[in-house]
MARMAR-978812 format. One record per residue: x, y, z of N, C-alpha, C in turn; residue in one letter. Coordinates in steps of 0.02 Angstrom, whole numbers, padded with zeros to 5 digits, always signed. Layout:
XYZXYZXYZA...
This chain:
+02636+01728+00918+02563+01694+00938+02583+01617+00944X+02572+01590+01011+02573+01529+01025+02524+01476+01000X+02548+01416+00979+02506+01370+00959+02474+01334+01000X+02413+01324+01009+02367+01293+01054+02364+01221+01045X+02382+01178+01087+02379+01101+01086+02307+01080+01122X+02277+01040+01095+02220+01020+01126+02218+00949+01140X+02204+00934+01198+02212+00858+01213+02158+00844+01271X+02123+00786+01248+02061+00779+01295+02092+00722+01346X+02084+00728+01413+02095+00680+01448+02031+00653+01501X+02018+00588+01482+01965+00564+01518+01991+00529+01578X+01974+00552+01635+02001+00517+01692+01943+00497+01741X+01955+00445+01776+01899+00414+01822+01903+00449+01887X+01863+00450+01925+01852+00481+02000+01877+00418+02035X+01935+00418+02070+01959+00366+02113+01896+00316+02139X+01911+00241+02126+01868+00199+02150+01797+00186+02110X+01788+00240+02059+01720+00226+02020+01741+00198+01953X+01681+00148+01936+01682+00121+01869+01661+00167+01823X+01687+00160+01756+01658+00202+01707+01623+00163+01661X+01560+00177+01640+01529+00141+01589+01530+00177+01521X+01538+00137+01473+01557+00162+01417+01518+00121+01350X+01478+00162+01320+01430+00117+01272+01463+00150+01205X+01476+00093+01153+01507+00108+01094+01461+00084+01046X+01440+00118+00987+01390+00102+00950+01434+00096+00873X+01435+00021+00856+01472+00014+00796+01430+00030+00734X+01469+00049+00686+01436+00068+00619+01386+00013+00593X+01337+00044+00561+01277+00002+00537+01287-00015+00458X+01344+00008+00423+01362-00016+00365+01417-00061+00359X+01423-00107+00323+01480-00163+00331+01553-00135+00317X+01558-00088+00264+01634-00073+00262+01661-00035+00322X+01622+00009+00351+01641+00046+00403+01647+00002+00466X+01597-00043+00478+01594-00091+00536+01674-00120+00530X+01691-00150+00481+01753-00191+00468+01810-00147+00489X+01809-00082+00468+01868-00042+00480+01870-00021+00559X+01811-00025+00592+01796-00001+00660+01817-00058+00702X+01804-00128+00682+01828-00178+00720+01904-00196+00724X+01925-00181+00671+02001-00188+00660+02019-00129+00709X+02012-00063+00700+02033-00009+00737+02033-00028+00813X+01980-00048+00837+01966-00070+00907+01992-00139+00929X+02025-00178+00886+02037-00237+00907+02076-00241+00968X+02113-00194+00991+02151-00189+01056+02117-00156+01108X+02064-00129+01099+02022-00097+01151+02025-00126+01222X+02047-00095+01271+02039-00123+01340+02093-00174+01361X+02148-00189+01321+02193-00241+01329+02245-00218+01382X+02261-00162+01386+02306-00128+01427+02262-00076+01475X+02209-00086+01482+02162-00038+01518+02167-00058+01600X+02185-00013+01639+02208-00024+01713+02135+00005+01744X+02098+00054+01709+02036+00074+01744+01986+00016+01750X+01933+00041+01787+01870+00000+01793+01824+00014+01731X+01825+00012+01684+01783+00025+01622+01741-00038+01607X+01674-00015+01601+01633-00074+01586+01604-00055+01510X+01613-00097+01459+01605-00077+01393+01522-00111+01376X+01483-00075+01346+01426-00103+01311+01439-00089+01236X+01438-00142+01192+01433-00128+01118+01375-00135+01086X+01352-00093+01052+01284-00100+01004+01312-00124+00938X+01290-00176+00909+01312-00207+00845+01255-00232+00802X+01260-00205+00747+01194-00239+00701+01204-00307+00702X+01142-00353+00698+01137-00412+00704+01172-00446+00646X+01166-00421+00592+01194-00448+00532+01273-00457+00539X+01300-00421+00589+01371-00418+00591+01402-00462+00658X+01357-00505+00668+01369-00541+00740+01430-00590+00739X+01434-00627+00667+01489-00668+00654+01550-00625+00649X+01553-00565+00639+01612-00524+00623+01644-00494+00691X+01593-00489+00738+01616-00460+00802+01652-00507+00841X+01713-00493+00862+01756-00532+00911+01791-00504+00960X+01773-00440+00982+01798-00416+01040+01783-00460+01102X+01837-00473+01149+01832-00525+01209+01812-00496+01274X+01768-00437+01264+01776-00394+01325+01699-00369+01327X+01673-00339+01379+01619-00309+01384+01557-00350+01360X+01497-00313+01352+01434-00338+01336+01412-00321+01269X+01396-00369+01223+01373-00346+01158+01298-00343+01156X+01266-00296+01126+01182-00290+01119+01178-00296+01037X+01146-00337+01018+01133-00346+00945+01060-00317+00926X+01070-00265+00882+01015-00231+00857+00998-00239+00783X+00930-00233+00768+00900-00239+00696+00928-00195+00656X+00932-00202+00592+00947-00165+00538+00898-00105+00538X+00919-00048+00519+00866+00011+00503+00906+00054+00449X+00868+00076+00410+00898+00125+00358+00919+00185+00398X+00957+00216+00358+00991+00266+00392+00948+00345+00418X+00882+00346+00382+00840+00381+00398+00781+00363+00441X+00789+00302+00459+00723+00274+00501+00746+00264+00562X+00695+00268+00608+00696+00258+00685+00710+00180+00694X+00759+00164+00733+00765+00094+00753+00696+00046+00783X+00676-00003+00746+00621-00028+00760+00619-00069+00825X+00688-00078+00861+00691-00114+00918+00717-00060+00968X+00705-00007+00966+00733+00046+01018+00713+00029+01087X+00650+00007+01104+00628-00007+01164+00673-00066+01195X+00675-00111+01154+00724-00173+01172+00785-00158+01181X+00819-00111+01146+00887-00091+01166+00888-00050+01234X+00834+00001+01241+00845+00027+01307+00842-00020+01365X+00800-00063+01349+00787-00113+01419+00853-00162+01416X+00881-00181+01358+00933-00229+01355+01009-00192+01390X+01010-00126+01381+01068-00090+01408+01066-00073+01494X+01004-00084+01519+00987-00077+01578+01010-00026+01618X+01029+00031+01583+01046+00088+01620+01034+00156+01563X+01020+00203+01602+01001+00265+01566+01064+00317+01564X+01119+00301+01610+01177+00355+01613+01246+00315+01596X+01288+00339+01558+01345+00323+01533+01393+00371+01541X+01453+00360+01567+01506+00404+01575+01531+00432+01497X+01532+00379+01448+01547+00403+01388+01504+00360+01333X+01477+00392+01286+01442+00366+01242+01487+00387+01174X+01503+00334+01124+01535+00338+01065+01492+00315+01006X+01488+00355+00959+01451+00329+00904+01495+00322+00843X+01515+00272+00815+01569+00265+00769+01527+00258+00699X+01476+00285+00688+01445+00288+00624+01466+00354+00588X+01507+00335+00539+01541+00402+00499+01493+00457+00472X+01437+00422+00457+01379+00471+00426+01316+00467+00475X+01277+00522+00466+01224+00524+00508+01170+00470+00511X+01149+00439+00561+01102+00385+00564+01052+00400+00612X+00992+00422+00587+00928+00445+00624+00921+00406+00690X+00903+00337+00682+00892+00306+00733+00937+00293+00785X+01006+00297+00770+01058+00286+00815+01061+00353+00858X+01059+00408+00821+01066+00474+00852+01009+00481+00900X+00951+00465+00878+00887+00467+00924+00897+00418+00971X+00924+00358+00977+00938+00317+01030+00995+00348+01083X+01044+00390+01053+01085+00406+01100+01057+00470+01128X+01014+00513+01102+00981+00566+01134+00934+00541+01194X+00913+00481+01193+00874+00464+01252+00923+00439+01310X+00982+00435+01301+01026+00411+01351+01064+00476+01371X+01074+00469+01444+01116+00524+01477+01190+00506+01484X+01224+00549+01465+01298+00542+01466+01339+00598+01481X+01403+00594+01511+01441+00664+01514+01475+00684+01451X+01499+00630+01411+01526+00640+01345+01489+00591+01297X+01476+00623+01237+01440+00592+01183+01498+00615+01135X+01530+00563+01097+01583+00570+01048+01539+00543+00982X+01556+00582+00925+01528+00555+00860+01559+00600+00804X+01545+00586+00737+01574+00617+00683+01532+00678+00669X+01562+00729+00646+01525+00792+00625+01475+00771+00563X+01411+00806+00560+01369+00813+00518+01320+00863+00528X+01275+00889+00477+01242+00939+00483+01198+00940+00556X+01192+00878+00588+01151+00877+00639+01199+00867+00704X+01261+00854+00697+01294+00821+00747+01304+00875+00814X+01295+00943+00810+01298+00985+00861+01238+00971+00909X+01183+00942+00891+01128+00931+00929+01137+00866+00975X+01180+00823+00951+01184+00754+00988+01257+00748+01027X+01311+00768+00988+01376+00763+01012+01407+00817+01046X+01450+00819+01103+01483+00870+01144+01561+00857+01118X+01579+00813+01083+01641+00798+01055+01630+00775+00986X+01658+00812+00940+01647+00785+00862+01706+00785+00833X+01717+00728+00783+01774+00726+00753+01755+00739+00678X+01797+00771+00638+01787+00799+00568+01839+00749+00527X+01811+00705+00493+01854+00679+00446+01851+00691+00357X+01802+00748+00358+01782+00764+00292+01851+00786+00253X+01895+00813+00277+01956+00840+00246+02002+00776+00215X+02013+00736+00278+02044+00668+00255+02005+00613+00224X+01949+00621+00239+01911+00559+00209+01919+00481+00232X+01972+00488+00285+01988+00419+00312+01959+00415+00377X+01915+00371+00379+01876+00353+00446+01924+00323+00500X+01967+00283+00472+02009+00251+00527+02045+00308+00556X+02063+00359+00534+02109+00406+00579+02050+00428+00633X+01992+00441+00623+01942+00449+00663+01923+00410+00727X+01932+00343+00699+01924+00285+00746+01991+00283+00801X+02056+00306+00766+02112+00299+00803+02108+00354+00866X+02079+00412+00843+02068+00470+00882+02025+00449+00942X+01972+00419+00928+01930+00388+00982+01968+00341+01021X+01995+00288+00996+02035+00245+01034+02084+00272+01085X+02118+00325+01061+02163+00368+01105+02125+00395+01162X+02076+00424+01147+02031+00461+01207+02014+00405+01257X+01994+00343+01226+01973+00285+01282+02026+00265+01309X+02093+00263+01278+02151+00229+01304+02172+00262+01376X+02153+00329+01380+02170+00379+01429+02150+00362+01507X
């Protein structure tokens, strides 16, 4: 029996730009790991990708990516809907993305609800009891417990 190798390739249609929404984690330890893991995002990117980053307002001073557009959002408990959901939808000014990435390693109701309101060809997130309803690409870090490995996988997908 042959071993099946899976590799996801994200390719642009010639001449079109890709719109990518990346939602950074809502908890500080995960945010710090994510910002480190994505520090080189887009540096060697020859594609026409436009990034929008959703970042918790509390982490404004920690966010230092020098590309894309940052939208800062209010804090919300993991089981609560985002109080500024309408503001966020107006701020991002578009309802369709080529790729949406949720970097929250644990289920966050407000974030997943927001993602469900947006149209996207690819929605990437971490596995949870509810992730089948929100993401068509899911990363499982439950065996290793190391979220940085999941972030690196996402980075590899975006680097293609």
